[in-house]
N, C-alpha and C positions, 0 to 999 in steps of 0.2 A: 549540460553535464552528461556524464557517462553513467549509465545504469546497468545493473545486472540483466542478462537475458535468461539466466537460469540461477536457481538456488538449489544446489545439490542436483538431484535428478528431476526437479520440477521446473517446467518452462514458464517464464514470465510472459503474460499476455499483454499487460499494460502497466504503466507507472504514472502516478500523480505525485508531484513534489510541491508542497505548499510553502516551502522556504522561498526566500527572495532570490531570484526574480520569479520563480515558479515554472512548472512544466507539467503538461498533461498529454500523454501519448494518444489519448482517445479522441482528441479534438483536432480539427484541421490545422488551426494556427498554433497548436501546442501550448497555448496559454490556458491555465486553469480558470474555471468559472468561479470557484470558491476563492475567498480572500487568501492572500499570501502573507507571510510574516517572517522576518529575519530573526525575531526574538523568540518565537515559538513555532518552529517549522514542524511539519508532519509529512511523512512519505507513505504512500500506499502502493503496494504491489498486488496486482490481480494475476492469478496463475491460471493456466489453461485448464487445470483440473477443477476450477471453481473456487478455490481457496482465495481469501482476501486477507492480507496482512498489513496492518498499519503500525507505524513506529513514530514515537514523538518523545521529546523531553518533557518532564513534568514542569509545569509553570510555577509550582510552589515548593517543590522538594528537590533535592539533588539526586534524582533518579531518572531512569529511562523507562518509558511505558510502551507496551505493545498489546495489540488486539488481533486475534486470529479468528477468522470465521470460515467454516466449511459446512455447507448445507448438505444434509442427507435426505434420502427419499423416505417417505412414510412407510413404516413396516420393515425397513432395511436394518439389519444388524450392524453395529459399529465395526465388528471384526471383519466384515466383507470388504 
């Protein structure tokens, strides 16, 4: 499939798609090592700034879930 290389001003570093048939740009054969599923797919974008964003459909409710992670340095203010 075709995946974004940017989201707004943020450059995508890698993509892992656990839908069927699956894709992982971080491994040589592009096949994810985690299980894939056509009924509950999940996609992960890793950005060059260190942010990780995961998106998936809920398995029990009619809603879309997302998880965003961005590591900060100890003692660094959030505003910086």
